[in-house]
VEXMIGU-794653 format. One record per residue (C-alpha): residue in three letters; x, y, z. Coordinates in steps of 0.25 Angstrom, whole numbers, padded with zeros to 4 digits. Example, Ala and Ser with C-alpha at 12.3 -4.5 7.8 and 13.67 -1.06 7.14 Angstrom:
BEGIN
<residu = Ala | x = 0049 | y = -0018 | z = 0031>
<residu = Ser | x = 0055 | y = -0004 | z = 0029>
//
This chain:
BEGIN
<residu = Unk | x = -0033 | y = -0024 | z = 0039>
<residu = Unk | x = -0039 | y = -0009 | z = 0035>
<residu = Unk | x = -0027 | y = -0003 | z = 0027>
<residu = Unk | x = -0025 | y = -0017 | z = 0020>
<residu = Unk | x = -0038 | y = -0014 | z = 0015>
<residu = Unk | x = -0036 | y = 0000 | z = 0013>
<residu = Unk | x = -0025 | y = -0002 | z = 0005>
<residu = Unk | x = -0030 | y = -0014 | z = -0004>
<residu = Unk | x = -0041 | y = -0005 | z = -0008>
<residu = Unk | x = -0031 | y = 0007 | z = -0012>
<residu = Unk | x = -0023 | y = -0003 | z = -0020>
<residu = Unk | x = -0035 | y = -0008 | z = -0028>
<residu = Unk | x = -0027 | y = 0003 | z = -0038>
<residu = Unk | x = -0012 | y = 0003 | z = -0038>
<residu = Unk | x = -0005 | y = 0013 | z = -0029>
<residu = Unk | x = 0008 | y = 0015 | z = -0024>
<residu = Unk | x = 0013 | y = 0016 | z = -0012>
<residu = Unk | x = 0015 | y = 0031 | z = -0012>
<residu = Unk | x = -0001 | y = 0031 | z = -0015>
<residu = Unk | x = -0003 | y = 0022 | z = -0002>
<residu = Unk | x = 0005 | y = 0033 | z = 0006>
<residu = Unk | x = -0003 | y = 0043 | z = 0001>
<residu = Unk | x = -0017 | y = 0035 | z = 0003>
<residu = Unk | x = -0015 | y = 0035 | z = 0018>
<residu = Unk | x = -0020 | y = 0022 | z = 0023>
<residu = Unk | x = -0012 | y = 0024 | z = 0038>
<residu = Unk | x = -0015 | y = 0040 | z = 0040>
<residu = Unk | x = -0027 | y = 0050 | z = 0036>
<residu = Unk | x = -0023 | y = 0057 | z = 0025>
<residu = Unk | x = -0023 | y = 0071 | z = 0033>
<residu = Unk | x = -0012 | y = 0065 | z = 0042>
<residu = Unk | x = 0001 | y = 0072 | z = 0039>
<residu = Unk | x = 0015 | y = 0066 | z = 0046>
<residu = Unk | x = 0028 | y = 0063 | z = 0042>
<residu = Unk | x = 0026 | y = 0050 | z = 0044>
<residu = Unk | x = 0014 | y = 0046 | z = 0036>
<residu = Unk | x = 0018 | y = 0043 | z = 0023>
<residu = Unk | x = 0029 | y = 0033 | z = 0029>
<residu = Unk | x = 0019 | y = 0025 | z = 0038>
<residu = Unk | x = 0009 | y = 0026 | z = 0026>
<residu = Unk | x = 0020 | y = 0020 | z = 0017>
<residu = Unk | x = 0024 | y = 0008 | z = 0027>
<residu = Unk | x = 0009 | y = 0005 | z = 0031>
<residu = Unk | x = 0007 | y = 0003 | z = 0016>
<residu = Unk | x = 0018 | y = -0005 | z = 0013>
<residu = Unk | x = 0016 | y = -0014 | z = 0025>
<residu = Unk | x = 0001 | y = -0015 | z = 0020>
<residu = Unk | x = 0004 | y = -0017 | z = 0005>
<residu = Unk | x = 0016 | y = -0029 | z = 0009>
<residu = Unk | x = 0005 | y = -0036 | z = 0017>
<residu = Unk | x = -0005 | y = -0035 | z = 0004>
<residu = Unk | x = 0006 | y = -0039 | z = -0005>
<residu = Unk | x = 0009 | y = -0052 | z = 0004>
<residu = Unk | x = -0006 | y = -0055 | z = 0004>
<residu = Unk | x = -0006 | y = -0054 | z = -0012>
<residu = Unk | x = -0015 | y = -0041 | z = -0011>
<residu = Unk | x = -0007 | y = -0031 | z = -0016>
<residu = Unk | x = 0004 | y = -0031 | z = -0027>
<residu = Unk | x = 0012 | y = -0021 | z = -0036>
<residu = Unk | x = 0006 | y = -0017 | z = -0050>
<residu = Unk | x = 0019 | y = -0011 | z = -0053>
<residu = Unk | x = 0031 | y = -0005 | z = -0045>
<residu = Unk | x = 0025 | y = 0004 | z = -0035>
<residu = Unk | x = 0008 | y = 0003 | z = -0036>
<residu = Unk | x = 0001 | y = -0008 | z = -0029>
<residu = Unk | x = -0012 | y = -0014 | z = -0031>
<residu = Unk | x = -0021 | y = -0023 | z = -0024>
<residu = Unk | x = -0022 | y = -0036 | z = -0031>
<residu = Unk | x = -0015 | y = -0050 | z = -0030>
<residu = Unk | x = -0009 | y = -0049 | z = -0045>
<residu = Unk | x = 0000 | y = -0036 | z = -0042>
<residu = Unk | x = 0013 | y = -0036 | z = -0034>
<residu = Unk | x = 0018 | y = -0024 | z = -0024>
<residu = Unk | x = 0033 | y = -0019 | z = -0024>
<residu = Unk | x = 0042 | y = -0029 | z = -0017>
<residu = Unk | x = 0044 | y = -0016 | z = -0005>
<residu = Unk | x = 0029 | y = -0017 | z = -0001>
<residu = Unk | x = 0032 | y = -0032 | z = 0001>
<residu = Unk | x = 0029 | y = -0038 | z = -0013>
<residu = Unk | x = 0034 | y = -0050 | z = -0019>
//
């Protein structure tokens, strides 16, 4: 899954969901529409939940997530 790979690479350093939305994993930066942030947030949340369930991503503190099995992500993202 290309987006999961891109998200894993992005999360080599801690980032918040807002950072992920700003990064734009779904839409290119030039796309401007009222639904873009909503779609980006929903997509990032779904991918994070899957990565959390697999143990690939966890939360480093409330909010930021980072790649690594020794960290945790918020329950709202599908964490434990």
